[in-house]
One Martini backbone bead per residue (centre of mass of N, CA, C, O) as a GRO file, in nm:
protein
  122
    1UNK     BB    1  11.765  11.974   8.543
    2UNK     BB    2  11.872  11.792   8.275
    3UNK     BB    3  11.702  11.511   8.107
    4UNK     BB    4  11.682  11.203   7.964
    5UNK     BB    5  11.365  11.066   7.854
    6UNK     BB    6  11.116  10.825   7.902
    7UNK     BB    7  10.851  10.647   7.993
    8UNK     BB    8  11.055  10.450   8.170
    9UNK     BB    9  11.289  10.675   8.183
   10UNK     BB   10  11.603  10.722   8.198
   11UNK     BB   11  11.866  10.812   7.963
   12UNK     BB   12  12.185  10.837   7.802
   13UNK     BB   13  12.057  10.829   7.497
   14UNK     BB   14  11.997  11.010   7.190
   15UNK     BB   15  11.821  11.105   6.880
   16UNK     BB   16  11.843  11.286   6.565
   17UNK     BB   17  11.745  11.415   6.273
   18UNK     BB   18  11.908  11.628   6.045
   19UNK     BB   19  11.658  11.735   5.888
   20UNK     BB   20  11.588  11.965   6.098
   21UNK     BB   21  11.843  12.139   6.005
   22UNK     BB   22  11.920  12.003   5.702
   23UNK     BB   23  11.731  11.865   5.487
   24UNK     BB   24  11.923  11.762   5.250
   25UNK     BB   25  12.216  11.711   5.385
   26UNK     BB   26  12.092  11.561   5.676
   27UNK     BB   27  11.946  11.327   5.582
   28UNK     BB   28  11.988  11.054   5.798
   29UNK     BB   29  12.155  11.215   6.002
   30UNK     BB   30  12.278  11.146   6.313
   31UNK     BB   31  12.214  11.302   6.631
   32UNK     BB   32  12.370  11.301   6.933
   33UNK     BB   33  12.243  11.266   7.273
   34UNK     BB   34  12.421  11.312   7.582
   35UNK     BB   35  12.412  11.215   7.916
   36UNK     BB   36  12.646  11.338   8.165
   37UNK     BB   37  12.522  11.466   8.393
   38UNK     BB   38  12.422  11.728   8.589
   39UNK     BB   39  12.267  11.860   8.323
   40UNK     BB   40  12.455  11.750   8.093
   41UNK     BB   41  12.482  11.796   7.740
   42UNK     BB   42  12.571  11.617   7.448
   43UNK     BB   43  12.678  11.681   7.101
   44UNK     BB   44  12.676  11.460   6.804
   45UNK     BB   45  12.776  11.284   6.558
   46UNK     BB   46  12.757  11.002   6.418
   47UNK     BB   47  13.005  10.784   6.346
   48UNK     BB   48  12.893  10.670   6.063
   49UNK     BB   49  12.893  10.990   5.939
   50UNK     BB   50  13.188  11.099   5.905
   51UNK     BB   51  13.250  11.058   5.607
   52UNK     BB   52  13.035  11.244   5.491
   53UNK     BB   53  13.118  11.503   5.674
   54UNK     BB   54  13.414  11.555   5.557
   55UNK     BB   55  13.310  11.763   5.324
   56UNK     BB   56  13.285  11.945   5.568
   57UNK     BB   57  13.343  12.182   5.768
   58UNK     BB   58  13.397  12.240   6.096
   59UNK     BB   59  13.225  12.498   6.110
   60UNK     BB   60  12.967  12.373   5.991
   61UNK     BB   61  12.931  12.148   6.199
   62UNK     BB   62  12.915  12.335   6.447
   63UNK     BB   63  12.664  12.487   6.353
   64UNK     BB   64  12.475  12.243   6.346
   65UNK     BB   65  12.511  12.164   6.646
   66UNK     BB   66  12.404  12.428   6.760
   67UNK     BB   67  12.124  12.403   6.630
   68UNK     BB   68  12.055  12.132   6.757
   69UNK     BB   69  12.056  12.230   7.052
   70UNK     BB   70  11.820  12.424   7.016
   71UNK     BB   71  11.616  12.205   6.939
   72UNK     BB   72  11.640  12.032   7.191
   73UNK     BB   73  11.561  12.264   7.395
   74UNK     BB   74  11.276  12.291   7.216
   75UNK     BB   75  11.157  11.991   7.190
   76UNK     BB   76  11.244  11.794   6.995
   77UNK     BB   77  11.246  11.503   6.844
   78UNK     BB   78  11.331  11.197   7.000
   79UNK     BB   79  11.544  10.895   7.008
   80UNK     BB   80  11.630  10.597   7.058
   81UNK     BB   81  11.814  10.348   6.917
   82UNK     BB   82  11.530  10.161   6.944
   83UNK     BB   83  11.279  10.393   6.889
   84UNK     BB   84  11.213  10.555   7.134
   85UNK     BB   85  11.074  10.800   7.285
   86UNK     BB   86  11.225  11.124   7.354
   87UNK     BB   87  11.327  11.367   7.615
   88UNK     BB   88  11.345  11.667   7.784
   89UNK     BB   89  11.386  11.715   8.138
   90UNK     BB   90  11.304  11.896   8.424
   91UNK     BB   91  11.483  11.831   8.716
   92UNK     BB   92  11.464  11.855   9.035
   93UNK     BB   93  11.631  11.872   9.296
   94UNK     BB   94  11.657  11.739   9.579
   95UNK     BB   95  11.538  11.790   9.879
   96UNK     BB   96  11.626  11.889  10.171
   97UNK     BB   97  11.623  11.796  10.478
   98UNK     BB   98  11.491  11.889  10.756
   99UNK     BB   99  11.619  11.964  11.086
  100UNK     BB  100  11.329  12.028  11.165
  101UNK     BB  101  11.094  11.928  11.387
  102UNK     BB  102  10.794  11.859  11.469
  103UNK     BB  103  10.566  11.924  11.693
  104UNK     BB  104  10.379  11.831  11.927
  105UNK     BB  105  10.085  11.832  12.021
  106UNK     BB  106   9.885  11.939  12.236
  107UNK     BB  107   9.737  11.854  12.508
  108UNK     BB  108   9.459  11.715  12.612
  109UNK     BB  109   9.243  11.661  12.859
  110UNK     BB  110   9.221  11.337  12.807
  111UNK     BB  111   9.550  11.283  12.840
  112UNK     BB  112   9.528  11.258  13.134
  113UNK     BB  113   9.593  11.086  13.389
  114UNK     BB  114   9.498  10.942  13.647
  115UNK     BB  115   9.550  11.181  13.918
  116UNK     BB  116   9.619  11.458  13.717
  117UNK     BB  117   9.381  11.668  13.703
  118UNK     BB  118   9.509  11.912  13.867
  119UNK     BB  119   9.673  12.022  13.605
  120UNK     BB  120   9.438  12.155  13.511
  121UNK     BB  121   9.319  12.425  13.347
  122UNK     BB  122   9.054  12.676  13.397
   0.00000   0.00000   0.00000
């Protein structure tokens, strides 16, 4: 299961610079990565960049977002909105507790109370 994490723990969102996708056209255009929970990540352009991006076709924007997702899954550098380093981590789901309990170890000779020594096998 994939999660967005920082050194201090899981985070709900991170971002990457579009420069990694299309150097000249997307420099300083932030691409948001949002942890939807359950191992699902969503990717979208930052809201403040919508006006600039409107000059490009929807197909072109979708292609860039697809490429961005490939970069994110390949561990490209991410950061939180406040500038902390973030990355994707694969967290294993918690293991279910076993319903079978361990048996007590067999009694040793010295475990028999006084008066019951006759139960010892020779």
